MARKOL-667401 format. One record per atom (N, C-alpha, C): residue in one letter; x, y, z. Coordinates in steps of 0.001 Angstrom, whole numbers, plus 524288, in hexadecimal, padded with zeros to 5 digits. Atoms other than C-alpha are relative to their C-alpha. Layout:
<atoms>
AXYZ ...
</atoms>
This chain:
<atoms>
M800F3806977FBCE M843B3806557F41B M801707FDD47FA95 A7FEDD803BB80496 A847CA7FB0A7EC01 A7F9A37FC95800BA V804A180354802A0 V83C267F3937E63F V7FFB67FA8280464 Q801658030A7FBB6 Q835617EC3A7F048 Q7FFB87F9CD7FF00 P802C4805ED80304 P8344C7DC517F188 P7FAB47FF857FE49 E8056F8024280322 E828517D6C07EA8E E7FBA2800AC80506 G8038F8016B7FC3D G81CD67D8DF7F26F G7FEDF8060480513 T7FD3C7F93C7FC93 T821C67E6F17FA09 T7FD03803C07FEBF P803127FB0F80235 P818707F1F67F983 P803DD804807FD66 C7FB4F7FD50801A5 C820897FB737F1E9 C7FCEB804CA7FC69 W801E67FA8D80184 W81657806A27ECC3 W7F96B7FF718015C A8054D7FED37FE12 A80A2680C347EE21 A7FD4C804017FD5E D8035B7FC288037C D7FFEB814B27E62F D7FC3F8006080101 A805CD7FED17FF8F A7F28E81AA37E50B A7FDBB803917FBAB M7FF767FC86802D2 M7EAD581F757DC85 M7FAE780374801D3 F805117FD177FDF0 F7E13E82B797DE71 F7FDC1803267FCB9 A804397FC8D80344 A7D74A8327D7D783 A802B9804577FFDA D7FF9C7F9667FF55 D7DB0583FD27DE05 D806AD7FFF3801C5 L7FB3C7FFE0800FE L7EACC83E277DB28 L80344803D080504 E7FE3D7FB257FE36 E7EDFF84B327E09E E7FD8A7FF128066D G80231800F57FB1C G7E47F849357EC44 G803B37FC0080369 A7FB56804A37FDE3 A7ED2B83CE37F011 A803DF80227800CD K7FAA57FF107FEC6 K7F999842DD7EF14 K7FFDC804B78032E S7FFDC7FCAF7FBE2 S7F5FB84E4C7F8D4 S7FEF17FF8280467 F801DF8037E7FB6A F7EF008443C80222 F805A87FE5A802C1 Y7FA47803427FB26 Y7FC2683BA78050E Y804F7804107FD47 G7FBA67FEA780059 G804138461580171 G80027803218069C D801F58005E7F9FE D7FD7F84A5680F30 D8019A7FD3880345 V8010C803727FBC3 V7FC4D83EB2816FC V806007FD187FD2B L7FC97803CC80026 L808FE836FF811EB L8041B803AE7FDD9 G7FB4C7FCB680151 G811638426680D9F G802C97FF567FAB2 W7FE5A802DF80777 W8129B83D6C7FF28 W801F4806C27FDEF T800BA7FDE18037A T817D5845B07F485 T7FEFD7FD357FAE0 F8021880316803D0 F814348427B7E628 F80405800D57FA83 G7FCA9800D380360 G81D9C841F27DAD5 G7FCB48027C7F998 E804627FE698047D E8171B845997CC31 E7FD667FC157FE6B S8026B8044F8026C S80D9E83EAA7C65C S802247FE387FC03 S7FCC380137803BE S81152835E67BC9B S7FB8B7FC387FB80 S804F37FFFE8048F S80739837BD7B063 S800F47F9867FE2F E80155805168025A E80B6182BAD7A9A0 E800177FAE780375 F803848046E7FD94 F807D98224F7B43C F7FBF4802558051E G804608008F7FE65 G7FC218274F7B820 G7FE0180440803A6 D8012C7FBA17FB11 D7FE85833D47BF80 D801B37FC998043A Y7FD83802E47F9ED Y805E382A627C9EB Y80437804A28022D T7FDA37FC977FCA8 T80BF1831FF7D4D8 T802197FE2F804CB T7FD5D801AD7FBD2 T815A282EDE7DEA9 T800B5802CE80525 A7FFD97FAC47FAD8 A8150A834A67EC9E A8051F7FC8880191 Y7FA4F800447FD7F Y8224D835207F472 Y7FD9D802B58065B A800417FE887FA5E A823F68346C8025A A8060D8011C801E0 N7F83C7FDF38008B N8323F83C7B80619 N802017FF577FA86 G7FC967FEEB80474 G8357483CDF7F803 G7FF807F9177FCB2 K7FFAA803FC8007B K8341482DA77F5F9 K7F9C17FBF57FDDA A806378027D80360 A82786825F47ED05 A7FE3B7FC428046C A80340804357FBDF A81E398212E7F7A2 A7FB147FDCC7FDF0 A804AF801938018C A812C681E287EF1E A7FD5E8042C7FB03 A802207FD88805E8 A80A23824B17E2C5 A7FA087FF977FFE1 V8042E7FFAB800CA V7FD588280F7DF5D V7FEC9802637FB17 V8018A7FFD780499 V7F5FA828E87D31D V7FACC801CA7FDB6 P805BE8007C800AF P7E98682C557CD8C P7FDE17FBD07FD77 P800D180408803B4 P7E09D8216B7C874 P800E7800D27FC24 M80094801F980670 M7E14181C4C7BAA2 M7FAAE802717FE33 P804AB7FFA480206 P7D6F68224E7B237 P7FBC47FD377FF0A G804E2804767FF9D G7C93081C507B307 G800D77FBE28035D T7FF7D8041A7FD54 T7CC5A815677BEAA T7FE088044A806AD D802CA7FE987FC6D D7C3FC819227CBB4 D801C27FD1E8051F A7FEAF8033D7FB20 A7CCA0810087D77C A801FA803DA8045D P7FE297FCFE7FB25 P7CC7A815317E470 P806B780168801A7 S7FAC37FE8F7FF37 S7D99381A6C7E89F S800C27FC458049E A7FE1D8046C7FB9B A7E124811227F00A A8065F7FD847FFCE W7FB547FF8780139 W7EF2380F0D7F350 W801817F9CA7FD93 C7FEB88059380006 C7F5F1803437ED5C C806567FDF180060 L7FBD0801BA7FED8 L801C67FB277F26F L801E97FD6F7FC47 Y7FDA9800D8803EA Y80BC97F7657E85F Y804067FAE28028B L7FE43802DF7FE55 L8124F7E9117EBB5 L803C07FE7C7FBD6 A7FCA87FF6F8055A A81FD87E7967E4BB A800A77FA247FEEB S7FF45804758037E S821927DDC57DB6F S804637FF757FBA4 P7F96B7FFEF804CA P82DCB7D8767D1D5 P7FD4A800927FBD7 D8003D8016E8042F D824D17D4A07C7D6 D7F9577FFEE7FF2D A804C07FEF07FD93 A8176A7DADC7C83D A7FABA7FC127FCC9 A803B48041C80251 A810427D18F7BE29 A7FFA87FBD280310 A7FF318039F7FF04 A8160A7C7567C42B A7FB7F7FFB2805B1 T804847FEE37FAC8 T80EC07CC517D1C2 T7FA9F7FFCE7FE1C G80534800058022F G801F47CD1D7C97B G7FDA77FB0E7FE62 E80189804FC7FFD3 E802347BF8E7C66F E7FE467FEA680575 K80282803127F9BC K802837BA497D4F2 K7FC828045280395 I803F87FC597FDD5 I7F9C17C5287D840 I7FA247FC097FDCC R8047A802C78014E R7EFB47BE447D098 R7FF977FAEA801F3 A7FF2B806557FCDE A7F48F7B0777D3D5 A7FD427FF518043E N80146800DC7FD3B N7F1967B36B7E06C N7FA4D8038080300 G807357FECC7FECF G7E2B57B93E7DFBA G800568050F7FFF3 G8018E7F9E47FF95 G7E5C27C72D7DF71 G7FF238018D7F7F8 E801987FDE080392 E7E2B97CFAC7D32B E803F4804EB7FD23 V7FD457FC0B800AB V7EC1D7D7637CB0D V7FB948059B7FC2A L8030F7FBB780242 L7E3C07E4B47C6DE L80361803E27FD41 M7FD367FE4780566 M7EEC07EC0B7BEC2 M803E97FBCE80019 E7FD5B802318016E E7F70A7E4847B7A6 E806F88015B7FF9F P7F9967FEE380038 P807987E56F7B813 P7FE668050F7FD2B M7FDEA7F9E4806E0 M8098F7F44B7B18D M803CF8031B8017C Q7FA3A7FD127FEEC Q8176C7F9717B0C9 Q7FEAE8062B8002D V800007FA217FD9C V8182C806CE7B765 V80486803EB7FDDB G7FBC57FE19803B1 G8220A80D257AC96 G8030E7FCE080214 E7FB13801C27FC7A E82FEE80C117B34E E7FEF07FDA8804B7 F7FF818004B7F9E2 F82A9280B097C111 F7FF9A7FA88800AB G8004C8052B7FE02 G825CF7FCE37C19E G7FAD27FC7F7FF0D T80572803CD8012C T819FA7F3187C126 T7FB658009A80238 M803237FF167FBB3 M80E477F4007C7DE M7F9F77FB807FE17 L80482801F58006B L801497EC967C8FF L7FC508024E80301 L803927FF857FB0E L7F6137EE467D28D L7FC637F9807FEB5 A802E7804397FF40 A7EF0C7E0367D7EF A7FC20802BE80432 R804D87FF1F7FB39 R7E4897DD717E273 R7FFF37FA01801BE D7FEEC805C87FE1B D7E65D7D1BF7EB7E D7FAEC7FFA2801A2 P805E3802527FF07 P7DAE47C8137EE94 P7FCE08020680455 G803EB7FDF77FA00 G7D5CF7D0FA7FA29 G7FEF48058E7FCED G8013F7FA9F80280 G7D43B7DD277F036 G8039080425801A8 A7FA557FB7D7FDB6 A7E2307E4787F57D A8010F801AC7FA3E V7FDD17FE5380635 V7E7157ECD77E8DE V805E08004680294 F7F9F77FF2F7FE2B F7F6127EE247E918 F801FD800787F9AE G7FE668008B804A5 G7FF607EF9D7DF50 G805907FDAE7FFD5 V7F906803517FF8C V80C667E8F07DB0A V802A68046F7FBC6 W7FC057FDB980320 W818177F0A97D64B W8052F7FD2B7FF1E Q7F8918034F800C3 Q825D07EA937CEB8 Q80100806337FF30 A7FBD97FC83801C7 A82F147F4DD7CEB3 A80240800477FD65 N7FC527FDC48030F N8364A7FC2E7C567 N802CC80390802A6 V7FFC77FD7A7FF14 V83AF9808457C765 V7FDCB802E780495 H8036C7FDEA7FB84 H82FBB80C067D1DC H8007F7FAF9803C5 E7FF208050E7FC44 E83520803747DC92 E7FBD98001F80375 G8020C8005C7FB90 G82AA78083C7E6E1 G7FFD18053580242 F7FFD37FC7E7FD62 F828B780EE87F253 F806D68015380103 E7FBDD7FDFB7FE20 E83476818587F510 E8019980161804E0 T800467FDE37FA07 T8316C81C338029C T800DC7FABF804A1 E7FF15806BD7FA99 E83675813A280F46 E7FBD07FF198020B M804D0802307FD78 M82DD680B4481591 M7FF288038380607 G800B77FDAE7FA04 G82870813BE8225F G801CE804E07FE0D S7FF947FA2E80096 S82B8D821B481C26 S7FB488038F7FFB4 P805E47FD5F7FEF5 P821EA82B6581CE4 P7FD75800FB7F95D G802BB800BA80588 G81A3982BB5810C0 G7FFDD7FAB37FC21 G80036806178037B G81D7B81DB580B22 G7FE587FD268031C Y80252805DF7FE49 Y8179A8100480B6B Y801C97FF5380527 C7FCBF801817FB0A C8196080B08816A3 C7FDE67FA02800BE W802A18056E7FEFE W80FF47FDC2816CF W7FAB77FD7B7FCC3 G804B37FFEC80127 G805517F77F8103B G7FD527F9D180164 E80483805867FD62 E7F96B7EC5F81410 E7FBD87FEA87FC1C V8046D8028680260 V7F1C57E56780CEA V7FB617FD9280238 F804E17FFD07FB7F F7E3147E74F813A8 F7FCB37FD447FB47 T8034A804148036A T7DAA67DBCB80E88 T7FAC37FC9380445 R804C9802A27FCC4 R7CD737D49E811E9 R8017B7FA8C8000E D7FDBA803FC80228 D7D4927C89F80C0D D806147FF1580255 P7FAAD7FFA47FC94 P7E0847C80D815E9 P8021B7FA597FE9B K7FCC5805748019C K7E3587B8F0811D3 K8020D800897F9E0 A7FD9C7FED3805C9 A7E3C97BB468040C A803F4803DE7FD8B A7F9E87FC23800E9 A7EDF77C78980491 A803B57FC8C802A1 D7FC22802CF7FE15 D7F4AD7BE0180C56 D802317FB987FC52 T7FE65802D0804BB T7F4F67B603801C9 T80227801807FB9C F7FDA57FCF3804C0 F7F6B87BDA37F769 F803E3801A37FE74 F7F9E67FD4C7FFB5 F800FC7C67F7FB11 F803577FD837FE8F P7FC458030A7FDE8 P80AD57BCF67FE69 P800207FC397FA70 A7FF848034D8058E A8088B7B52F7F19E A800D0803F57FB52 V7FFDC7FCF280490 V808DE7C1937E796 V80651800FF80224 F7FB637FC127FD65 F813507C8627EFEF F807217FBAF80251 G7FC6E803587FD7D G81BB77BBD57F67E G7FFF4802958066E Y800C87FCB67F9A9 Y818237C310805B8 Y8011C7FC28801BB T7FF9C803FB7FBF7 T819D87BAC18113F T7FCA48040880496 V805227FC387FE33 V80FB27BE0281A0C V800057FE3080619 R7FDB1801717F934 R811F57C06482AF4 R7F684801CE8000C K8064E7FE107FDA6 K802E67C31783210 K801698023B8048C F8002D7FE377FB34 F801D67CAD383EDF F7FDA97FA4B802E7 D80165805157FC66 D801057C02384A61 D7FB308012F802E0 D804EE7FED37FE5E D7F5357C8F084FA5 D7FD418001E7FC84 E8043E7FF4A805D4 E7E9C17C37D8481C E7FBF18026480240 S804917FCD7800A6 S7E1467CDF284BE2 S7FFDB8044E7FC03 M7FEE77FC628062B M7E7747D57584036 M802A87FB527FC55 D8001780315804A2 D7E5CF7CE598327D D803508027B7FDC4 F7FC6A7FCD6802E1 F7F3147D37282E84 F804857FCCD7FE5B T7F9B6802A98010C T7FF5A7CE5F825C3 T8026B8025D7FE7C M7FD1B7FCE7801BC M80B0F7D25C82125 M803457FD877FA97 Y7FE0D802E78057A Y811267CF3D8130E Y804FE8024380216 D7FAF67FFD27FF4D D820037CE8281491 D8032C7FED27FAA3 V7FC937FEB880672 V82AF67D0B58082D V8042B7FD1280371 Q7FA057FFE47FF38 Q837337C99E80A91 Q8016D802AA80678 G8001D7FDEE7FABA G834D77CBB081A18 G7FF308052F80178 Q800657F99F7FDD7 Q830A87D94C81A08 Q7F89A7FFA07FF94 T803E07FDC17FF03 T821EB7DD6A81CE3 T7FE7C802FE7FB08 V802617FCF080359 V81B517E3578113B V7FBBD803C07FF73 L804A17FDAD802B8 L80EB27E3AA80FA4 L7FBC77FBC6806E3 G8043E805AC7FD03 G801DB7DFD881AC9 G7FCAB7FF767FD99 R804D48016180153 R7F6417DAEB81923 R7FAD58005F8059F M803947FFFA7FCC8 M7EB177DE5E82058 M7F8CC7FEDF7FFC9 A80739800F480223 A7DAEE7D9DB82243 A7FDD68026D7FF9A M802DF7FC70800AA M7D1667E21A81F86 M7FB697FF178045C G803E7801807FE90 G7C7027E26582A5D G7FBC5803A27FF8A D8072E7FE7380063 D7B9197E70A82DA5 D8017F805DB7FED9 D7FF2B7FA9B7FF66 D7BFA57F43782F8E D8016E802137F9DD F8002A7FF05803F7 F7C07F7F4F782117 F7FC71801CD7FCDF P804CF7FF51802AD P7B5F87FA65817F9 P8004D7FA397FC92 P80293805158045C P7B01B7EF25810E1 P800E58003C7FA63 E7FE937FE85803A4 E7B2477F5E780588 E805CE800467FC5E M7F9797FF0F8026D M7C0727F8488061C M8036B7FBF37FDED P7FBD0804CE8038B P7C8DA7EF867FCAF P8050F7FF35803A5 A7FBB47FF587FD5F A7D49C7E9A3801B7 A805A8801237FEB9 F7FB117FB53800DA F7E18E7F1C87FF6C F8046A7FEB18034B L7F9B57FF4B7FD35 L7F0607F34880237 L7FF8C8053380310 N8008E7FACD7FD5E N7F06F7FD8780C3A N806D68016F8016B V7FB807FD3F800A3 V7FD368064480B43 V80075803AB8049C Y7FDEC7FA997FB92 Y8054580DB3815B7 Y803308033B7FE3F F7FBAC7FB467FFDA F80C21819518150A F800B7802A9805C4 T800E87FEE97FAAB T813B981D6A81F75 T7FFF4805BC80082 V800C67FA057FDCA V8127382C2782576 V8024B800B48067E P7FC4F800CB7FC52 P819258322183093 P7FC248029780630 D804717FE667FC61 D80B47834C0838B1 D7FB957FD467FCED C8044C8034E8014A C8012D82A6A8378E C7FB0D803E5800CE D802817FE4B8007C D7F8C28329283D2F D7FEC48069E7FD5D A802027FBF680365 A7F8FD8401583650 A7FF727FE1A7FAB7 A8003B800CF805A6 A7FB718396582A15 A7F70B7FD707FF4E V804E1802B2800A2 V7EC968331E82E63 V7FCD0807127FF38 A8012F7F8BC7FFAD A7E8C6843E2831B3 A80075801BC7FBC4 K7FFDB7FD20804B4 K7ED43846AD824A8 K7FD577FDA77FB57 T802DE80289803E6 T7E6A583CB381DCA T7F8E3801557FEB5 T8040B7FEA48001A T7D9EA840A782360 T7FF59804D97FF68 E7FEE27FC6580112 E7DC1E84CEF821DB E7FEA9801E17FA73 R7FFAD8003580787 R7DDE784B0F81337 R7FABA7FCE47FE79 G8058F801E080375 G7D0BB84479812A9 G8006C7F9CE7FEAE G7FF458064780081 G7D5758368F81301 G7FE3D7FD4F80649 A8039E800BF7FD8D A7D02982F7781D85 A804EE7FA1C80379 L7FCD2803747FD27 L7D616824FF8295D L7FD8E7FC7380030 R80184806DA80132 R7D27E815E582743 R801B27FDAF80740 Y7FF548045B7FAD4 Y7DA18810F5834B3 Y8055A802E480348 G7FB317FDE47FDA9 G7E3028165B83E2B G7FEE78059A80161 P7FAB2801157FEEB P7EBF381D8084245 P8011E7FB9B80444 M7FFCA806317FCD4 M7F09E80F8C8495A M807357FFE98000F D7F96C800D37FDC2 D7FFCE80DB88507F D801297F9EA7FF02 S7FE348051980235 S80495800FD84AD8 S804B67FF598016C P7F8A9801DD7FFF6 P813817FA1884C8E P801C5801C07FCC9 F7FD6C7FDDC80565 F814B17FE5583E6E F7FEF8805197FFC5 G800987FB427FF13 G80F9B80C1984119 G7FBDE8010B7FEF8 R8045C7FDCD7FF65 R80569815DD8430E R7FD53800347F8FA F8012680005804BD F7FC568137183754 F7F9708031A7FF55 A8062D7FEFC7FDEB A7ED57817A7832D4 A800D67FFFC7F791 A8038280282805E2 A7E6318126C824F9 A7FD538062B7FD5A L802437FC76800BA L7E21981D9C81E65 L7FCF47FFE17F9DB S8027D7FE5B8062A S7DA3D8229F80F99 S801678055B7FF7A D800A07FAA7801BA D7DBC882D5D806BE D7FC0B802397FF31 P8041C7FCA780149 P7D338836DE80308 P7FD077FCE97FA47 Q80292802A980495 Q7D1BC82E3D7F750 Q7FEEE7FA5F80173 G80385805227FEAD G7CE9E8230F7FE14 G805687FAEA80172 A7FDE5803297FFA9 A7DBA081B807FCFC A804F17FF418052C T7FF6F801187FB18 T7E044813D580950 T8087F80041800E3 F7FA2F8008B7FEA1 F7EE578156080FC1 F8010C7FF56805F8 S7FEAA800497FA53 S7F4F78143B81C8B S804D1802938016A V7FC227FE8E7FE78 V7FD8C81BC082331 V804697FDD2803B2 I7FE4B802347FB70 I808DC8172582D4A I804478040080094 D7FC657FD1E7FF74 D811DC81EB683530 D802287FB1480410 V7FBC6802887FD36 V81E3F81575838FA V802347FE6080486 T7FC6F7FE797F9CA T8237481B438437E T7FE3280000804EF K80402800B37FC1E K818A081A8684BEA K7FE547F8858010A T802EB8062980163 T816AC80BB884E67 T7FEBC7FE1080826 E801F4802317F895 E8104A805DA85D27 E7FE8F7F9AD7FE1F G800CE8065F8003E G80F887F79B8603B G804237FC3C7FEFE E7FCAC803368034E E817287EB8F85CA5 E7FDCA7FE4C7FBBB M802CC803AD80393 M817447E47084FE2 M7FE617FD098004A P803978059F7FF10 P80E387DA8284CF3 P804667FB80800CF A7FD508064A7FF70 A814217CC5884F01 A7FD337FD607F9EB T8028C802EE803D4 T812587C5AC84179 T801127FA8F7FDED S7FDDD805A3800A6 S813D07B6D583B66 S7FD76800737FA5B P8019A801F3805D0 P813A47B18682DCE P7FB407FE297FFFA A805AF80245800CF A807D57AF6682849 A7FEC27FA9B7FFE4 A7FF788055E801B4 A802D87A12B82751 A7FF667FE5A7FBDA 
</atoms>
């Protein structure tokens, strides 16, 4: 996959205290296989779907006890410049730009509503090798936030997105476009989310059978958070793994209903 336009989701990874448990779980649920851990980079371990790089898992850095969570990385031609735009627009840089060998440069940030995300300036590692919609691969991402107006201001200011919204006002949902292509969604968090749950970027992985993935998740000690539900985009469900990291699965071959009408945001 070629280097993606600025603001396009390009990679995902997660820290797990029980790395072998995470590999076993996601191997079962998403069909992933795993490469050799890279001791030079903190035992960073790439996950593969049908032989193509799909994501990565890594143990926590020594002395940290952050909860397990998936991190979605957005492409940038210049991570340092993106970091400055994050600060200028009310966000916070949690980890300054760091060169990762010859692979590229990363930083970690938090938007004004509290959602943590990554920024990736690619070098030899351009990001996902999986095709959009292929089993086991990344499919979609959404910013879940309690401050939708702040998100709809912040992310376009930093990444140059144009914003569209659903015409159906019963759902507070917007889409962020890059060069005419929708790359990310934004969903307002309602009362159905626990008050202690922070804003987050939700990562969707494609599966050939949503219900089978849900069954395997619960069988392996994970939890069903929402769904399964049919939609015009596919049959999907929100899950959490046994270590508490949330993620979603979607079967894009099973669609129901018409695509919702959208309009440019005012």
